[in-house]
C-alpha positions in Angstrom: 16.6 23.3 35.8 17.8 25.4 38.8 21.0 25.1 40.6 21.0 24.6 44.4 23.6 25.9 46.5 25.7 23.2 48.2 28.4 23.5 51.0 30.0 20.4 49.5 30.3 22.3 46.1 31.9 25.5 47.3 32.9 26.8 50.6 31.1 30.2 52.0 34.3 31.8 51.9 34.6 31.1 48.2 31.3 32.4 47.5 32.1 35.3 49.4 34.9 36.1 47.5 33.1 35.7 44.3 30.1 37.7 45.2 32.4 40.6 46.4 34.1 40.6 43.1 31.1 40.4 40.7 28.6 42.4 43.0 25.9 40.0 42.3 24.4 37.3 44.1 22.2 34.1 42.5 19.0 33.8 44.1 19.6 30.2 44.6 22.5 31.1 46.6 20.6 33.5 48.7 17.8 31.1 49.1 20.8 28.6 50.4 22.3 30.9 52.7 19.1 31.8 54.5 18.3 27.8 54.5 21.8 27.4 56.0 21.3 30.1 58.6 18.2 28.2 60.1 20.1 24.7 60.5 22.0 26.5 63.4 24.9 24.3 62.8 27.4 26.7 61.4 30.4 28.1 62.9 30.5 31.9 64.1 32.6 32.9 61.1 30.4 31.0 58.6 27.2 33.1 60.3 29.4 36.5 59.9 29.8 35.8 56.1 26.3 35.2 55.5 25.3 38.1 57.9 27.7 40.2 55.5 26.1 39.0 52.3 22.8 39.6 53.1 23.1 42.8 54.7 24.9 43.9 51.1 21.7 42.3 49.5 19.5 44.6 51.8 21.5 47.7 51.4 21.3 47.3 47.6 25.5 47.0 47.2 24.7 43.6 45.9 22.3 42.8 43.1 20.4 39.4 43.2 20.3 37.6 40.0 17.4 35.2 38.8 
């Protein structure tokens, strides 16, 4: 069973902290972040955190785990 990212289960700040510590991001979380971005209902701070996480993935600083 695949786990889905849910803002009710974990805040973006907590996710950011976990990813910064482990240097890895689950694929389901990455997909959830992209979907959340598309809603357009996030605060500027939330968008900044998502930008930083996705930038880290693109640059290879964070690995994406299945």
